[in-house]
C-alpha positions in Angstrom: 123.6 106.9 210.4 127.2 106.7 209.1 129.2 103.6 208.4 132.7 103.0 207.2 135.5 100.3 207.0 139.1 100.2 206.0 138.1 99.5 202.5 135.1 101.7 202.0 134.4 105.3 202.5 132.1 106.5 205.3 128.5 106.6 204.2 125.2 108.2 205.3 122.0 106.3 204.8 119.2 108.5 203.4 115.5 107.4 202.8 114.8 107.6 199.0 112.0 110.2 199.4 114.3 112.5 201.4 117.2 112.1 199.0 114.8 112.8 196.1 113.7 116.0 197.7 117.3 117.2 198.3 118.2 116.4 194.7 115.2 118.2 193.4 116.0 121.2 195.6 119.5 121.3 194.2 118.4 121.1 190.6 115.8 123.8 191.1 118.4 126.0 192.5 120.3 125.6 189.3 117.4 127.3 187.5 116.1 124.2 185.7 112.4 124.1 184.9 110.2 121.8 187.0 109.8 119.2 184.3 113.6 118.8 184.0 114.0 118.8 187.8 111.5 115.9 188.1 113.0 113.9 185.2 116.6 114.4 186.2 116.1 113.6 189.9 114.5 110.3 189.0 117.5 109.0 187.2 120.1 110.5 189.6 118.4 109.0 192.7 117.9 105.7 190.9 121.6 105.5 190.2 122.5 106.0 193.8 119.8 103.7 195.0 121.3 100.9 192.9 124.8 101.7 194.2 125.9 103.0 190.8 128.3 105.6 192.3 129.5 107.0 189.0 125.9 107.7 187.8 124.3 108.6 191.2 124.1 111.8 193.0 127.6 112.6 191.9 126.0 113.6 188.7 124.5 116.6 190.4 128.0 118.1 190.1 128.0 117.3 186.4 124.7 119.1 186.0 125.9 122.1 188.0 129.0 122.4 185.8 126.9 122.4 182.6 124.6 125.0 183.9 127.5 127.3 185.0 129.1 127.0 181.6 125.9 128.3 180.0 125.7 125.4 177.5 122.5 123.7 178.4 119.1 125.2 178.0 117.4 125.1 181.5 113.8 125.3 180.2 114.2 123.4 176.9 110.8 121.8 175.8 111.6 118.6 173.9 109.5 118.2 170.7 108.2 114.8 169.7 107.5 113.9 166.0 105.7 110.5 165.6 104.2 110.1 162.0 103.0 106.6 162.3 106.2 105.0 161.1 108.4 102.9 163.4 110.7 105.8 163.9 110.0 108.4 166.6 112.0 111.6 166.5 112.7 113.8 169.5 114.5 117.1 169.5 115.8 117.8 173.0 116.5 121.4 172.1 119.8 121.4 173.8 118.3 120.4 177.2 119.3 117.5 179.4 118.3 114.1 178.1 116.1 112.5 180.7 113.1 114.7 179.9 113.5 114.1 176.1 113.4 110.3 176.7 110.3 110.6 179.0 108.5 112.6 176.4 109.4 110.2 173.6 108.7 106.9 175.4 105.0 106.7 175.0 105.3 107.2 171.2 108.1 104.6 171.1 105.9 102.1 172.9 103.0 102.7 170.6 105.1 102.5 167.5 106.7 99.2 168.7 103.3 97.7 169.4 102.0 98.7 166.0 105.0 97.6 163.9 106.7 95.0 166.1 109.8 97.1 166.4 110.4 100.8 166.8 113.2 103.3 167.1 113.5 106.4 169.3 115.9 109.0 167.9 116.9 111.7 170.3 118.9 114.6 169.0 120.6 117.7 170.6 120.6 116.4 174.1 123.1 116.8 177.0 123.5 113.2 178.2 125.1 112.4 181.6 123.0 109.5 182.9 123.2 105.7 182.8 121.2 104.0 180.0 119.7 101.3 182.2 116.9 103.5 183.7 115.7 104.0 180.1 116.0 100.3 179.3 114.0 99.4 182.4 111.3 101.9 181.5 110.9 100.1 178.2 111.1 96.5 179.5 108.4 97.5 182.0 106.1 97.5 178.9 107.1 94.0 178.0 109.4 95.1 175.3 113.0 94.2 174.7 115.3 97.2 174.0 118.8 98.3 172.9 120.3 101.7 173.5 123.4 103.4 172.1 124.9 106.8 172.7 128.3 108.4 172.0 129.8 111.1 174.4 133.0 113.2 174.3 136.2 112.1 172.6 138.0 110.7 175.6 138.9 107.2 174.4 141.7 106.1 172.0 141.1 103.5 169.4 143.0 100.2 169.7 146.5 100.7 168.6 146.2 104.5 169.0 146.9 107.0 171.8 144.8 110.0 170.9 141.2 110.5 172.1 138.7 109.8 169.3 135.7 107.8 170.7 133.5 108.5 173.6 132.9 106.0 176.5 130.1 105.0 174.1 127.8 102.8 176.3 125.6 100.0 175.0 122.6 98.8 177.0 120.2 96.0 176.4 117.1 94.7 178.2 114.9 91.7 178.0 111.6 91.5 179.9 111.2 88.6 182.3 108.5 87.2 184.5 108.8 88.8 187.9 110.0 92.3 188.9 113.4 92.5 187.3 114.4 92.2 183.6 117.6 91.0 182.2 119.6 94.2 181.7 123.2 95.1 180.9 124.6 98.5 180.5 128.3 99.0 180.0 130.7 101.5 178.5 132.8 100.4 175.7 135.7 102.0 177.5 137.6 100.1 180.1 136.2 102.2 182.8 133.4 104.8 183.0 134.4 108.4 182.7 132.8 109.3 186.0 135.0 106.7 187.7 138.1 108.8 186.9 136.7 111.6 189.1 135.6 109.1 191.8 139.1 107.6 191.9 140.6 111.0 192.1 138.4 112.1 194.9 139.1 108.9 196.8 142.9 109.2 196.1 142.9 105.7 194.5 144.7 104.6 191.4 142.9 103.2 188.4 143.1 99.5 187.5 145.7 98.6 185.0 144.9 99.0 181.4 142.3 101.8 181.7 144.2 104.6 180.1 147.4 106.3 178.9 148.9 109.7 179.8 149.4 112.6 177.5 152.6 110.9 176.1 150.7 107.7 175.3 152.3 105.8 178.2 150.2 103.4 180.3 149.0 105.1 183.5 146.9 104.3 186.6 146.8 108.0 187.6 143.2 109.3 187.1 144.4 112.9 186.5 147.1 111.8 184.0 144.5 109.6 182.2 142.0 112.5 182.1 144.7 114.6 180.3 145.7 111.7 178.0 143.2 109.1 176.8 141.1 106.3 178.2 141.3 102.9 176.5 138.5 100.6 175.1 137.8 97.4 176.9 139.0 94.3 175.2 141.4 95.9 172.8 140.2 95.8 169.2 136.8 94.3 170.2 135.8 97.2 172.4 137.2 99.6 169.8 135.0 98.0 167.0 131.9 98.2 169.2 132.7 101.9 170.1 133.0 102.6 166.4 129.6 101.1 165.8 128.1 103.4 168.4 129.6 106.4 166.8 128.1 105.3 163.4 124.7 104.3 164.7 124.0 106.9 167.3 126.0 109.7 165.6 126.3 109.5 161.8 123.1 107.4 161.2 120.8 109.7 163.1 122.4 112.9 161.9 123.9 114.1 165.2 127.4 114.6 166.5 130.1 112.1 166.9 132.1 112.2 170.1 134.8 114.3 168.5 132.2 116.8 167.3 130.7 116.9 170.7 134.0 117.7 172.3 134.5 120.4 169.7 131.2 122.0 170.6 132.2 121.8 174.3 135.1 124.0 173.4 137.0 123.5 176.7 134.0 123.9 179.0 134.4 120.5 180.4 130.7 119.8 180.8 128.3 116.9 179.9 128.5 115.8 176.3 126.0 117.0 173.8 125.0 114.6 171.1 122.2 112.1 170.1 120.9 108.7 171.2 119.4 105.8 169.4 117.0 103.5 171.3 115.6 100.4 169.5 112.6 98.5 170.9 111.3 95.1 170.0 107.9 93.6 170.8 108.5 89.8 171.7 104.9 89.0 171.0 105.3 90.2 167.3 108.4 88.0 166.8 106.9 84.9 168.6 104.7 83.9 165.6 101.8 83.2 168.1 103.9 81.2 170.5 105.2 83.7 173.1 104.9 81.1 175.9 107.5 78.9 174.2 109.7 82.0 173.5 109.5 83.1 177.1 110.3 79.6 178.5 113.3 79.2 176.2 114.6 82.6 177.3 114.1 81.7 181.0 115.8 78.3 180.5 118.8 80.1 179.1 119.1 82.6 181.9 118.5 79.9 184.6 121.3 77.8 183.0 123.7 80.7 183.6 122.8 81.1 187.3 122.7 77.3 187.9 126.5 77.3 187.3 127.0 79.9 190.0 127.4 82.7 187.4 125.8 86.1 188.1 123.5 87.8 185.6 124.2 91.4 184.8 122.4 93.9 187.1 121.9 91.3 189.9 124.1 93.4 192.3 122.1 96.5 191.2 118.8 94.8 192.1 120.3 93.6 195.4 121.4 97.1 196.2 118.0 98.4 195.3 116.4 96.0 197.9 119.0 97.1 200.5 118.2 100.8 199.9 114.5 100.1 200.4 115.3 98.6 203.8 118.1 100.7 205.1 118.0 103.9 203.1 120.3 104.9 200.2 124.0 105.0 200.9 125.9 108.2 200.0 129.6 108.7 200.6 130.0 111.3 203.4 132.2 113.7 201.3 129.7 113.6 198.4 126.8 114.1 200.9 128.5 117.4 201.9 128.8 118.4 198.3 125.2 117.8 197.4 123.9 119.5 200.5 125.9 122.5 199.6 124.3 122.5 196.1 120.9 122.3 197.8 121.9 125.1 200.2 121.2 122.9 203.2 123.4 122.2 206.3 125.2 118.9 205.8 123.8 117.5 209.0 120.1 118.1 208.0 118.3 115.0 206.8 121.1 112.6 208.0 119.4 109.8 210.0 120.9 109.5 213.5 
């Protein structure tokens, strides 16, 4: 089935199991090991399922570019070091990040249960995915979580015009009664890097205030901004948060800053290679024996937000998730042709009629 309107591109609706199979086939054709295929497919399909276009199946193209450049290790086996302390160390061995996170998650949960809080340090990973799938994997264990990661130097600091920071996302999750946690995940840049390409592909200008061209002049042209610099959201506030990410998920953990990641890339133009810091907190350990009151107070706060007609972060994602379960996952037609080509399948195969 395809659908379109004057404001939205034509879409195909694909059942989740079918889209997963196609994504897995495409990743396997790139030469990735089965463990990486399974882990990467989960986060890519989850992004598309939740209507996160910049982190959905479009990221297959990101993976393909990195593989072709010869930067990423296709069969990298992450090594996990958990010594009984609150800190769990994972070396991704220059592979894609989803498998490294999966391998480290059980040790992070165990450390957090034991100590009340825990830290997962991932080094030497190629990171392309959103952070909310990782956050939701942690909140599913009843833990709160915070994740930080740099990227490539694409973003100018407030008052500057030269790329220095990455998009430097920050994500947080709080477990709630019911199926969905409280989650936010946002770049500290005014727009996600993937959105530049999506706007270019759609022939649409960027919103005002997202970037500057190579001469430092404000621009809404996604190509010009890609050649110049993106901007942090909120001026000096976003710039300060972005600096924090560089320090905490770069310098603190002994991995690359966004500038160093871009230097390693050396013009290949592939997914950033760097580290990630994930912090987890056990609410029960902080509740001093009164977790029921703690939970009730949290729920009262969140209910007070929605009672005013305001929307909690991720509510649109969760609604899209429900719609995808009923109708199939929506994929833009042009992108559908691209991923089917990566899977070496005819573009009409698997499209519901």
